[in-house]
N, C-alpha and C positions, 0 to 999 in steps of 0.2 A: 259552516266552519271551513277554513281554508284546508286544503289537503295537507296531510302530515308528510313531513320529509321522510325519505327512505330510512328504514331502520338500519342499525349497524350490521344486522344479519345479511343485508343486501350488498354489503361491501364486497369487493373482489375476493374470490375464494382462494386464489393462489398467490404466492409471493411475487411471481412474475407479473400477474395482472395488476396487483397492488402497485408495484413499482412503476409499471407502464402508465397506469392511470394517473398517478401522482405526477409523473414526469410531464405527461401531456397537459395536465392542468397547470403545472408550474410554468411550462413553456409559453403559456398564454400571456404571462407577465412580461415576457422579454421586451416587447415594445421598443422604446428608444434607448434602453439601458445597454451599456457595454457589458461584455461577458463577465468581467470581474465583479461589477456591482450586482448584476443579476444573480450570480453565484452566492454572494454574501446575503442577499435578500432571502433566497430560498433556504439555504442551509441554516441561516439564523432562525427562520420560522420553524423548521423541523426541530432544531435544538430547543426552542421555546416549548414546543409541544411535548418533547420528552421530559423537560424539567417539570412541567405542570403535571404530566401523567405520573411521574415518580412521586411527586409531592402528594397528589391525591391518594395514591396507593398507600403511602406511609400514613397519611391522615386517617384512612380507614382502619389501618392496623392499630394505631394508637386508640382510636375510638373503641375498637373491639376489646383491647386490653383493659381499658377503663371500665367498660361495661362488665367484663369478667371480674373486675375487682369490686363490683357492687355499687358503682357510682351512678347517680341519676344524671339526666341530661343537663341540668343546671350546673352541677359540679363538673361535668365533662367540659362544658362550654368555657369554664374558667381555666381548664388545664390544657385543652387541646391545641392552643396556640403557643405552647412553650417551644420556642425556636430550637432550643438545645436538643429536644426530643427528635427533631427532624435531622439535625446535623449528626447526632449520635448514630442515626440509622443510615448515614452516608447519603443523605438527601439534602439538596439545597432548599433554603427557606424561600418560599414564593409569596410575596405580598399579594393582598386581595386582588388588586387591579392588574396584576401580572399573570393571574391564573387563567387557564384556557377557557373555563366556563364564562368568565367575564368578557374575554375577547370574542368568544363565539356568540355571546348574546348581543354584542355590539359590532358585528362584522360589517355593518353598513355605517359605522361611526355613531356618534351620539349627537342628538339634536340640541340646539340651544334651549336653555330653560332657566328661568328666574335670574336673569342677568349673567348667566354662565355661558360662555361661547361654546358652540358645538365643536366636536373634534372628529377628524377623519379617523378611519381605522388605522392608517399609518401612524398618526400621532399617538394613538393608544398603544400601538406596538412599540414605538420608540420609547414611550414612557415606561412600559413594562420592562424593556431591556435595561433602562437606567435604574429602575427600582431593584431589579435582580442584582445588578452590579453593586449597588449601594448596600444591599442586604447580605451579600456573600463576598467576602474579601478575595477569595480565589478567582472570582469572575471579573475583578476590576480590570477595565481596559480590554475585555475580551469580546464583548457582544456588539454587533453592528446596530447603529441607530440611524438608518438610512431609509426607513420605510415610508416616510412622508415626502420623499423627494419628488420633484416635478416629473421625473421620468417613470415613477411607479404608478401604474394604473390602480387606483383605489378600489374600483369595483371588482376587478379581477383578484386583487389581494384578498378582499372579503370572501370571494368565491373559494379561494384556496383554503382559507381558514375553515369554511364550511366543510370542504372536502376532507381536510385533515381531521376535523372533529367527528365526521360521520364514519370514518374508517376504523375498523376494529384493530386496536393496538393493545389488546389485553388478552390474557390467556395463561397457560401453564407451560413450563418447560421451554422448549425451543421457540414457542410462539409468544413468550412474554414480551411486554411492551418494549423493554430495553433492546432485546434482540431484533425485533421487527424494525424499530426506529433506527437501530444501528445499521441494519441492512439497507434501509432506505437511504441513510446518510452516505454509506459507502457507494451505493448505486449512483446517487447524485454526483458524488465526487468523480466517479469514473466518467459519467456523461459530460460533466463540465470539462474534464481533462481532454476528452475527445473534441468537444466544441471549441476549446481554446487552443488546440494544436500545440505548438512549441511551448507556449506559456503554461499549458496544462501539465507538462512534464516537470515543472518546478515544484508542484505540490502533490503529484500523484505518481506512484510507482505501480505498474500493473500487478494485480493480486497474485498471478502465477509466479512472477519473478520474486515477490516478497516471500511466497511460500517456499520457494527453493531455498532461500536463506534460512528460514525458520526450520524447515524440515531437516536440513543438513546440520544446523547448529544445535537443535533441540534445547532451547532455553527453558528448562523446566522451572527455573527460579533464579534468584540472585539479582545482580545489578545489570540491567539492560540499557544500552546507550545508543543513541543515534545523533550524531553531531550536525546533521542537516535533515531534520525530521519531517519536513514537508507538512502534510496534514495528519501525520501520526500513524500511517498505515503499518509500519513495522511493529509498533506497539500493539495495535489491534490484533494483528495476526499472531503475535506472541501470546496474547491473552487467550485467543481461540485455541492455540496449540496446547497450552497448559490445561484448559478446561476439557479439551478433547481427550487428553490423557489422564483425566480424573484428578487433576491437581486443582489448586486454588490460585486464582489470578493474583491474589495478594502476596503469593510467594515471590513474585517478581517486583523489584523496585525499578521504576522507569525514570530515565533521565534523557533529556533531549535539548536541542537548541535549534533555532530557526532564524534566518536573516530577515525574511519578509514579514512585515507586520500582519497583513491579512492572512497569510498562510499560518503564522503562529497562532492567530486567533482561531482559525479553522481547526488546528491541531488540538487546542484547548477544548473546544466544543466536542470534537470527535472522541477524545479520551473520556470526557464527562458522560457522553451518551453510552459509551461502552463500559462505564463503571470502572475505568482505569485511573488510579491515582498516580499522577506523574509530575515530575519536577522539570518543567520546560524553561526554567529561569524566570526572573521577575519581569522580563520583557524580551522582545526580539533583539538579536544582535549577531554580528559577524563572528563566526567561530574562530577565525584566525586573528581578528583584531582584539576580541575579548572573550576568552573561554569562560562560559558561565558555570562550568563545573571543574575548576582547576585542580582539585584534589581527588577527583573521581578515578577509581581503578575499577573497570567494569569486568564482569564475568563474560558478558556477550556484547558485541557491537554489531549492529545491523545498519547498513547505510547505503544510500544511493546518491552519492554526491553529484553536483552538476558537472557534466563532462567538459574537460579541456578549457577550464576557465582561464582567460588570459589576464584579466585585470583583477588581481586579488591582493589582499593585505599581506605583504611579505616583509619579514625582518630576517636578515641573514644570521643574527645571533640568537634566534629562537631556539630554546632548549629542546624543542620537539624534533629538530632535524638531526637526529642521532646518526642517520645513515647517509647524510649528504644534504646540501641545501638545494631545495627544488628550484627549477628555473622560473624566472619571472613571467614567462609567457605561457605557463601551464601549471595549474594547481593540482593535477592528478596525484603526484607523489607527495604533495603537501597533505592531502587528505589521508593517504595511506599512512604516512608517518605520524600524523596526529592521532589516528586510530591505534596504531601500534603503541603510542605513548599512553593510551588510555586502558590498555589491557592489564588485567590483574595477573597474578602469578601463573594461573592456569587458564587465563582468558582466551577466548577465540572470537573471530570476527568474520563476517561475510560482507564484501564490498562490491557493489555493482560499478563497473568501470567500462570506459570505451576500450575497444579491442586494441587500440594503439598502445595502451599502457603496458601490454604484455611484451612488446618488443622494441619500443622507442629507445633511441640512443641520444636524442637531442637534448641539449642543455644539461648534460650530466645524468639524465634519467637512467641510462644503462648502468652507470656505476652505482646508483642508489639501489636499483633492482638487484644487482649482483651482491651487494652487501646484505640486502634483505634475505636473499637465498642462502648466503653463507652463514647468516645468523640463524638459519633453520626456522624462520618464521612462516614461510609459505607452506601451507598444508595441502591445498588442492586448488587447481585452476579449472574453471568450467567455461567453455565457449558456448554461448547461447545462440539460438536461431535468430535470424534477422526478423525485422518487422514486429518485434514484441512491443516496442514503444511507438505509438502512433505519432508522438511528438518529435521523433527524430529517426533518421534513417541510419544513424551510426550503429554499426554492429557492436554488441556488448558482450561482456564476460563477467564472471564473478571470481574475485580473489577470496579464498578462504585462508585466514591466518590463524596460527595457534602458537601460544607461548610454550606449550608443553606437548610434545608428540610421543612421549614415553608411555609405558604401561601405567595405567592409573584410572581415575574416575572417568576420564574422557574416552577410554578405550583399552582393550585387553591386548592389543598388538602394538609392539614398539615400532613406530614409524619415523624415528629420528633419522635424519639424513636422507629422507625420501619425500617426494612430492607426487601426488596423484593428479593425473591429467584426464579430463573428461571432455570429449568433443560431442556436444549435444546439438550441433547445428542442424541435424536432420530431424530433430524432434519437433513436436508442435503441430497445430492445424490452423488453417486460415479461417478466421472469424468472418472476414469479408476481404475485399481486394487489397485493403490497406493494412490490415492488422492480423497478426498471428497470436495464438495463445497456447499455453502449455496445458495438457490434460493432466488429470490426477495420476494416470499411469506414467506419464513423462516425468512428473515431479518425483514419483515413487522410485522410478528407475535411477534417477540422478542421486537422490538421497540414499537409496538402498545400496548403491555402489560405494558411496563414501562410508557408510556404516559398516559394510562388510570389510572394506579396506582397513578401517580403524579398529574393527572388532568390538563395536558397541553392543550393548544389550539389545537394542532395537533391531540389530541385524538378524536376530533370531537364529544364530548359529550359521548363517550363510557364509560361505568361503569366497574370498575375493580371488578373481582371476583376471588377468589382462584380457581385454576383448579388442582385437584389431579393428580399427576404425571408430572405436568408442572410448576405451579407457586404457591407461597404461601407468604403472607405478615406476617412476624414474628415480635413480640415485642422483645425488647432488653432482657427482662427477660427470654424469651424462648431460646435466643441465649446463655445467661449466663448459663442456665441449661445444655446446650449441650457443656459446657466447651469452649465456644466461637468458636467452629468449624463453618465455613462458607460454608460448602459443601451443595449445594442445595438439593441433594438427601436425606439429613437428615430431610428436612422440607417439601418438596412438597408431600411426600408420594407416593403411587402407583396409577397408572391410574386405573380407574374402569374397571373390566372385562365386556365386552359387553354381555348382557343376550340375548340368542337366542330364549328364550321362551320355550325350552324343559325342562320338569321337570327333576331334577337331578337323580331320580331313573330310569327313562326311559333312560336317557343318559348313565348311567353306564351299564344298561342291553344291550343297543345297541352296545356300544363300546366293551363290553366283547364278545358279539357274533361275532363282526367283527374280534376281535383278534383271537378267536378260529378258525374262517374260514381261517384266514391267516396261522395259524399253520397247518391246514389240507392241504392247498394248498402247503405249504412248504414240507410237508411229501410226497405228490403226486409227486412233481417235483424231490425230491431226488430219488424216485423209478424210474422215467423216466431216470434220469442221470445214475443210476446204470445199468439199462437195456441197454442203449446205450454203456456204457463202456464195458459191457460184450460182446457185439457183436464185438467190435473192438478187444478185447483181444482174 
């Protein structure tokens, strides 16, 4: 007998090992594919695995329920393929030849038989994707059908199917299939974003930056909107936040829009893997040209718009420009005003922006910013560290907006007429030479400062105090005096220099002595070098 394949118990034991193993296996497929096609192949395959796993799990549940009702196997066979039973359980219907067990059994393709042509594994996967889209209305136009292309190595594709099939994706609690596959999907998104450089920034926002928005805004439920949703990271972190605080992800209604077709498809798959039901519009579309949610008023908006877009769809009579018409050469203030127009009566927003947005006066941007401040819409400004985005060297900040800063559900302290400034540029740690990340403590420090300032329940009674060099609560009059610049560094001041207890006169004398000693040592070493060179010559 041929040797048995490794059992699932031999699969990598830690999440890191699992992700690294899958990435290395997936990377073997790269071959002659460009980065975007390679990404679609891998993420599409991971999505297909999740869809099949969820279907199988639901099938086993239905079987167990029918057995408990006293039905025999013949009766069960007549009922277990009721598609409505799967959809009612929040599971996609998966046709027979789209199920993982079928693809796994044919990972090397099918041989020709009885006049039927053989098919490559790529053809089988493409057919599975089409069957899934035909069987599930919400997946129409979402899944890639590129697995049989000339640039896809069919042997390695089959090996990846074997690896995915052999990996343990089941369990309880935090290790259930959805969570594991969701983590793998997010990990791959991050890796692809790094590999694609600037292009990667169009679909991926670093998890630490997203968490700053989520932890500050605390979207426990309600309508959550992202007008440029990329691959859906804002929605996934919102779901995690709600579940972490003991809530139900269904308490949030998700709305989004995305311009790029492939990115829109990635977002649809990402939400499905994480069990998030979202309305991303019936297709991809430019938010400025055609708003897919024209009547939406959101409780929370989380967004990372593309920075400093010069070529954007602009109409001067657009009703969204309540605070001034944005310049044709830069869409930053178009994004901000679009988001303001989407806020409900007590809505709040977090927007990642290029630092220039905080002080630019070109094209009337300064006047728009002044009106936003005078309308008391700006709640908090956070300057973030550099190098958080591998895709761009542009320094970034976060605008936090609020329609209502008075005492109420969003806080116990009246902050009308005030803006909180946080300078977080010194936070974070270097992941490698090119990229910085925010630690859990960094994120907690930023969010905790905002919550204490606003007096939210999550502040735990903490009292806000200005901290030189880090945070400052400014009155609108102070901001007006600064010509409505919103750069935190203008307001927080410098951090105090730590006093080491040494009198200044003694310190000057000591340092001067040390400097002279270094001069003497330098002169001595020069003589030694001259002497050695003389011996050589």
